[in-house]
C-alpha positions in Angstrom: 73.9 28.1 63.8 70.2 28.4 62.4 67.6 31.0 63.4 65.0 30.5 66.4 61.8 31.1 65.6 59.7 32.5 68.6 55.5 31.2 68.5 54.5 34.1 70.4 52.0 36.6 68.6 51.9 39.5 71.2 48.8 38.5 72.5 48.1 37.5 76.0 45.9 34.3 75.9 44.9 32.1 78.6 47.0 33.7 81.4 50.5 32.9 79.5 52.6 36.1 78.7 55.3 36.3 76.3 58.6 35.6 77.5 61.0 38.8 77.6 63.2 38.4 74.9 65.9 40.8 73.5 66.2 41.3 69.6 69.1 39.8 67.7 70.4 38.2 64.3 68.8 34.9 64.2 65.7 35.7 66.0 62.5 35.4 64.1 58.8 36.4 65.5 56.8 35.2 62.1 53.7 35.2 64.2 54.0 39.0 65.4 50.4 40.6 65.0 48.5 37.7 63.8 44.6 37.8 65.7 44.0 35.3 68.2 41.6 34.0 66.1 44.3 32.3 63.7 46.6 31.7 66.6 46.7 28.3 67.0 46.3 27.5 63.3 49.5 29.7 62.5 51.6 28.2 65.3 50.7 24.6 63.5 52.1 25.9 60.4 55.4 26.7 61.7 55.7 23.7 63.8 55.2 21.7 61.2 58.1 23.1 59.2 60.3 23.2 62.7 63.2 21.1 63.1 62.9 20.8 66.7 60.6 22.4 69.4 62.4 23.9 72.8 59.6 25.2 75.5 57.3 24.5 78.2 55.5 21.2 78.5 51.8 21.3 77.3 50.1 21.4 74.0 52.5 22.2 71.8 55.0 19.5 72.6 52.5 17.3 71.6 51.7 19.2 68.5 55.5 19.1 67.5 55.4 15.6 68.2 52.3 14.6 66.0 54.5 16.3 62.8 57.2 14.2 63.7 59.2 17.0 64.9 61.1 16.5 68.2 60.0 18.2 71.3 62.3 19.4 74.6 60.2 20.1 77.1 61.1 22.3 80.4 59.1 21.6 83.1 59.7 23.1 86.9 58.7 19.6 88.9 58.2 16.6 86.7 56.6 14.6 89.2 53.8 17.0 89.9 53.2 18.6 86.0 53.4 15.0 84.7 50.2 12.6 85.6 50.7 8.9 84.5 48.0 9.8 81.6 49.7 12.4 80.4 53.1 10.8 80.6 51.5 7.6 78.6 49.9 9.9 75.6 53.1 11.7 75.3 54.9 8.2 75.2 52.5 7.3 72.3 52.5 10.2 71.0 56.3 10.3 70.2 56.6 6.6 69.2 53.5 7.4 66.5 55.5 10.4 65.2 58.8 9.0 65.1 60.2 11.9 66.7 61.3 11.9 70.6 59.6 14.0 73.4 62.1 14.9 76.1 60.9 16.2 79.4 63.4 17.9 81.6 63.2 19.4 85.0 64.7 23.0 85.0 66.4 22.1 88.2 68.6 19.7 85.7 69.3 22.6 83.5 70.7 24.8 86.2 73.0 22.1 87.5 74.0 21.4 83.9 74.7 25.0 83.8 76.6 24.9 86.8 78.9 22.0 85.9 79.7 23.5 82.7 80.5 26.5 84.3 82.7 24.6 86.7 84.7 22.9 83.8 85.3 26.2 82.1 87.2 27.0 85.1 89.3 23.9 85.5 
């Protein structure tokens, strides 16, 4: 019911390629063509106005929380990705910004998708 805003600029920075996506109604790329020197500022402007962030666990989740924006962070393996210091920082930022940061393993999403498909068959 709302547009999905992608934060990619089309640049490949720090070995982080953009995720492949299909175009379509409701898919917005406001940062396409933003120069590398302006990338973080431009992402910050978009995040500050967002209703929520869904993405991989990392700095953008922290930034979203600093702006009071709820974040859903996906990780392949939470036990390996989240050190104790990272988890503590994430909890403090979330509490200070008044916005939740939910970290979810991608395997949990797969299990939910499987459960949803089974429920649809029943």
